[in-house]
N, C-alpha and C positions, 0 to 999 in steps of 0.2 A: 503494499499499498504506500501511495506517496503522500506524504503529508504536505499541505500548501501552508507551511506557517509564515512564507514570506507574502502570502496574498490575504490581505483583509478582506472579510465577509461581513457584509451590512445585517444586521437583525432585522427579523420581522418582527414588529409588534402591534400588541393587541392589548386594549383596554376593556374592562369588565366592571361594570356597576355592581352595586350589592343587591342581593336578591331582596324581594319584599318580606320574605320568611325572616330574613336577618334582621332588617330594620325594625321588626317587632323585638327582637331581644335586646334593644337598646344601644348596638353598635351597629356602624356600617364600615364595611370592607372594599375598598376600591382596589383592582389589581391591574398591574400594566405587568405584561407577560413579553419577554424578550426571545426570541429562538433563533438558533443557528448563527450564532456572530463569531469573528475572530478577528483580533486578538479578544483576551478577556477582559480587558481593561475597558469598563463603560461606565457612564455616570447617568443616573436615571434623577432627575428633578421633578418634584410636585408642585403643581398650582393649583389653588382653588380660588376661582374667580380671579385669577391673573395675579394671584400673590403666593409667594414661594412657600409651601409648608415643610417646616423641618423635623415636625414631630410625630410620633405615632408611625413610623415608617419601620418596616422590617423587609430585608432583603435576603433571598435564598438563591445561589448561583449552582449549576450543576457543573461537573467536571466535563472534561472534552469528551464529546460523542465518540465511540470507537470507531464509526463509520465515516464521518467526516470531520473530525477532529474540530468541531464547533462547539460554542457553549450556548447555555440557556440560563435565564435569571428571571426570577419572580419578584416584584417590588410591590408591598402590599401597603396601602395606606389605610389605617384604622382609626375612625373619629366616632364620638358619640352619634347616634341616629339622629339628634334634633339639630347637630352643628351640619351634619351632611343634608338635613333637609332645609336648613337656612340658607344654603348656598346653591349656586345654578351651574358653573362650569367647573369641572375636574379635567385635568391635563395632566399628562405624563411626557416629559421631555428628556429624549435620549441623544446622547453625546458619545460618539464612537469614531474611532481612526477612520472608519471605513466610509464615513458620513461627509460631505462637505460642509454642510451645516446641521443643526440640531434636528432631530425628527419630533414631532409634536401629535400626540394622540389625544382627543379631547371628546367628551360628551356633555350634552346639557341634560341636567338632572330632569327639566320638566319634559323633555322630548323620550325619557325612558321608562313612563309609567303606563 
């Protein structure tokens, strides 16, 4: 197998809103999933209504996939349901060597119900 260590690969990015069931528990988790990127170094920034969020974030990265030598990462923003419902726009901004500019995925809370 030939490893492409010299060839950066950009991530596929997916953003998931919390389920209605989770909102009833009192917390809300928004997940930004990055798949298939190389090298491993990547930055995920969360924004709520355009304001950077630095707390309530948990990241988990997988080791290199044995087939294509890429990485995956999930970044989860967890906040109280009341806070989630009081804001409208949720975004994750991904910065990676393979991207010429940050990649932003967003959703409008009011359009997801």
